[in-house]
C-alpha positions in Angstrom: 29.3 161.9 -25.1 27.0 162.9 -22.3 23.9 162.0 -24.4 25.3 158.6 -25.3 26.1 157.8 -21.6 22.6 158.9 -20.5 20.9 156.9 -23.2 22.9 153.8 -22.3 22.0 154.1 -18.6 18.4 155.2 -19.1 17.2 152.0 -20.6 18.4 149.6 -17.9 17.4 152.1 -15.3 13.8 152.4 -16.6 13.6 148.6 -16.9 14.7 148.2 -13.3 12.3 150.8 -12.1 9.4 149.1 -13.9 10.4 145.8 -12.3 10.2 147.4 -8.9 6.8 148.9 -9.8 5.5 145.5 -11.0 6.6 143.7 -7.9 5.1 146.5 -5.7 1.7 146.4 -7.5 1.5 142.6 -7.2 1.1 143.0 -3.5 -0.8 146.3 -3.4 -3.4 146.1 -6.1 -6.5 143.9 -6.6 -5.8 140.6 -8.4 -7.1 140.7 -12.0 -8.4 137.2 -12.1 -10.1 137.3 -15.6 -7.1 138.9 -17.3 -4.8 136.5 -15.6 -6.7 133.4 -16.8 -7.0 134.8 -20.3 -3.3 135.5 -20.5 -2.3 132.2 -19.0 -4.3 130.3 -21.5 -3.0 132.4 -24.4 0.7 132.0 -23.3 0.2 128.3 -22.8 -1.3 127.9 -26.3 1.7 129.6 -27.9 4.4 128.0 -25.9 3.4 124.5 -24.9 4.0 122.6 -28.1 7.2 124.5 -29.2 8.7 124.0 -25.7 8.1 120.2 -25.8 9.5 120.0 -29.4 12.6 122.0 -28.4 13.2 120.1 -25.2 13.4 116.7 -26.9 16.4 117.6 -29.1 17.9 119.3 -26.1 17.8 116.0 -24.2 18.9 114.0 -27.2 22.0 116.2 -27.9 23.0 116.1 -24.2 22.6 112.4 -24.0 24.6 111.8 -27.2 27.4 114.0 -25.9 27.3 112.6 -22.4 27.1 109.0 -23.7 30.2 109.4 -25.8 32.1 111.1 -23.0 31.1 108.5 -20.3 31.9 105.7 -22.8 35.4 107.1 -23.3 36.0 107.4 -19.6 34.6 103.9 -18.9 31.7 105.3 -16.8 28.7 104.2 -18.9 26.7 103.5 -15.7 26.6 107.3 -14.9 25.2 108.3 -18.3 21.7 108.6 -16.9 22.9 110.6 -13.9 24.8 113.1 -15.9 22.0 113.4 -18.5 19.4 114.0 -15.9 21.6 116.5 -14.1 22.3 118.5 -17.2 18.6 118.5 -18.3 17.2 119.3 -14.8 19.7 121.9 -13.8 20.4 123.8 -17.0 18.8 122.6 -20.2 15.1 122.5 -19.1 15.1 126.0 -17.6 16.9 127.5 -20.5 14.7 125.8 -23.1 11.6 126.9 -21.4 12.9 130.4 -20.9 13.9 130.8 -24.6 10.5 129.7 -25.8 8.7 131.9 -23.3 10.9 134.9 -24.1 10.6 134.3 -27.9 6.9 133.5 -28.0 5.2 134.9 -24.9 7.5 137.9 -24.5 7.1 139.0 -28.1 3.3 138.5 -27.9 3.1 140.7 -24.8 5.3 143.3 -26.5 3.2 143.4 -29.7 -0.1 143.5 -27.8 1.0 146.4 -25.5 2.8 148.1 -28.4 -0.3 148.1 -30.5 -2.3 149.5 -27.6 0.4 152.2 -27.2 0.3 153.4 -30.8 -3.5 153.4 -30.8 -3.2 155.6 -27.7 -5.2 153.2 -25.6 -2.5 153.4 -22.9 -2.8 157.2 -22.8 -6.6 156.9 -22.6 -6.3 154.6 -19.6 -4.0 157.0 -17.8 -6.4 159.9 -18.5 -9.3 157.8 -17.0 -7.1 157.1 -13.9 -6.5 153.4 -14.7 -2.9 152.3 -14.0 -1.7 150.4 -17.1 1.0 148.5 -15.1 -1.6 147.2 -12.5 -4.3 146.5 -15.1 -2.2 145.1 -18.0 1.4 144.3 -17.0 0.9 142.6 -13.7 -1.6 140.0 -14.9 0.7 139.2 -17.9 3.8 138.9 -15.7 2.0 136.6 -13.2 0.5 134.5 -16.0 3.9 134.1 -17.6 5.5 133.0 -14.3 2.6 130.6 -13.7 2.9 129.0 -17.2 6.7 128.8 -16.8 6.2 126.9 -13.5 3.8 124.5 -15.1 5.7 123.7 -18.3 9.1 123.2 -16.6 7.9 119.7 -15.5 6.9 118.9 -19.1 10.3 120.1 -20.4 12.1 118.0 -17.9 10.0 114.9 -18.7 10.5 115.4 -22.5 14.2 116.0 -22.1 14.8 112.9 -20.0 12.6 110.8 -22.3 14.6 112.0 -25.3 17.8 111.2 -23.4 16.6 107.7 -22.5 15.7 107.0 -26.1 19.0 108.0 -27.5 21.1 106.5 -24.7 19.3 103.2 -24.5 17.7 102.6 -27.8 20.1 104.4 -30.2 23.4 103.9 -28.4 22.6 100.5 -26.9 23.1 101.5 -23.3 21.7 99.7 -20.3 18.2 100.7 -19.3 18.7 99.6 -15.8 21.9 101.5 -15.4 20.3 104.6 -16.9 17.4 104.6 -14.6 19.2 103.5 -11.4 21.8 106.3 -11.6 19.2 109.1 -11.6 19.9 110.1 -8.0 23.7 109.5 -8.1 24.4 113.2 -9.0 21.1 115.0 -9.1 19.1 115.9 -6.0 15.9 117.6 -5.1 17.8 120.8 -4.7 18.5 120.7 -8.5 14.8 120.4 -9.2 14.1 123.3 -6.9 16.6 125.5 -8.5 15.2 124.6 -12.0 11.8 125.7 -10.8 13.1 128.9 -9.4 15.0 129.6 -12.6 11.9 129.0 -14.7 9.7 131.3 -12.6 12.4 134.1 -12.6 13.0 133.8 -16.3 9.3 133.9 -17.1 8.8 137.0 -15.1 11.8 138.7 -16.6 10.7 137.9 -20.2 7.2 139.3 -19.5 8.6 142.5 -17.9 11.0 143.1 -20.8 8.2 142.5 -23.3 5.9 144.8 -21.4 8.5 147.5 -21.0 9.4 147.5 -24.7 5.7 147.5 -25.7 4.7 150.4 -23.5 7.6 152.4 -24.9 7.0 151.6 -28.5 6.6 154.5 -30.9 6.7 155.3 -34.6 3.7 153.4 -35.8 3.6 149.7 -36.8 7.2 149.6 -37.8 8.1 150.9 -34.3 6.1 148.0 -32.7 8.1 145.6 -34.9 11.4 147.1 -33.7 10.2 146.9 -30.1 9.3 143.2 -30.5 12.8 142.5 -31.9 14.5 144.4 -29.2 12.4 142.7 -26.5 13.5 139.3 -27.6 17.2 140.2 -27.8 17.2 142.0 -24.4 15.3 139.1 -22.8 17.8 136.5 -24.2 20.8 138.5 -22.9 19.2 139.0 -19.5 18.2 135.3 -19.2 21.7 134.0 -19.9 23.3 136.6 -17.5 20.9 135.9 -14.7 21.2 132.1 -15.3 25.0 132.4 -14.8 24.5 134.5 -11.6 21.9 132.0 -10.1 24.0 129.0 -11.0 27.1 130.6 -9.4 25.2 131.4 -6.2 23.7 127.9 -6.2 27.0 126.2 -6.3 28.3 128.3 -3.4 25.2 127.7 -1.3 24.6 124.0 -2.2 27.9 122.2 -3.0 27.5 119.3 -5.4 27.3 115.8 -3.8 30.3 113.5 -4.0 30.3 110.1 -5.6 
């Protein structure tokens, strides 16, 4: 029983400790410009198109559901406002985070895991090079930067998909859809979406790096670490999203109609 309790606590504790170390080294170690640029380009190449392709169905599904609901309630003029609110506040950050965690996080985990089983990480430590400062911090910053950049594309793609299915497919009014944008959504909703995207990107990168640096057992161990990193990242993302949303509603009450 003691072993199981310790094993359950050790993983989250080590992950939290690594998060603290990463944050500390961001402000105390030299910035790895070349590694940052290379990782940002790589993460963009593996996440940009999948994110756009996922965000369009997100916006379409939300618009179809919202359009049917507002039609039943006789509030078709607010279809655009509710669709934009759902896309900006929840769907866009979640869609971007899932793609980043599934693509970028797994890529980071597999890269560092391969370095771990080839004993490159041990060699760096022997030479006095800090793996967290040299490898993890640039990847975390690059992932956060890419998440910040693509959140606008996700929002644009989601709203465009919502406009298409609300106006073209369901025959709604284009003027009502566009004019109701600011009825419910505010700039604060855009700000919280950006904050969520940056936080989720950093979390996905840290989880992937932690699992990669602790991989063992050869190539099969790296595969298990990648699988675990995606699962853990998804669980953390949904949990942190619920916490951030709850805090946001307490700090910024929704506007009345």
